[in-house]
N, C-alpha and C positions, 0 to 999 in steps of 0.2 A: 397231353391227355394221359392219365395214368392207366396202367395195365388192367386194373380191376374194372374200371369204367368201360374201357374198350372191350374187354372180354364179355362183360355183361350185356353190352349192346349187340355184339355179334351173336351171342347165345340167344338173346331175345329175338333177333331177326330169324335165326334158324327155326326156333320154336314156332313163331307166328307164321312163317312161310309154310312150314310143314302142316300145322294145324289147319290153316285156311285151305290149303291145297287138298288136303285129305278130306275135309268136310265137303268142299265144293265138288270133288271128284265122285262122291256118292258111292265109293267102293270101299267097304270096311273090312276087307280081308287083310291078313298079315302081310301078304305080298305087296299090297297097295301101300300099307304103312311103311314098309322098308323102302319101297321105291320113292315115296314122297320124302322120306327122311334123307335118302341119298341126294335127292334134288335140293333139299333144304340145306344140307351141308355145303354143297357146291355154291348155292346162293349166298350162304353165310361167309364163305371164303372170299368170294368176289366182293361182297359188301365190305368185309373187313379190309381188303386191299384198297378199295376205293376210299374208305374212311381214312386209312392211314396216309394215303397219298394226298388227300385233301387237307389233312391236318399239317402235313409237312409243307405243302404249298402255302397254306394260310400263315404258318409260322415264319416262312422265309419272306413273305411280303410285308411283314410288320417291321 
């Protein structure tokens, strides 16, 4: 998996998590936006690590 594709998938995951969480939270203050953004970044990092490990595992089994 190339770095550009990997980065775009992680950024999309961060964006979508933040957007949905912020909208469903129904709190539209700046504090809520920053709180949801921090959670989104944590989610994106975990998602990126899992994707990277999955790709390495899949590559070794071939």
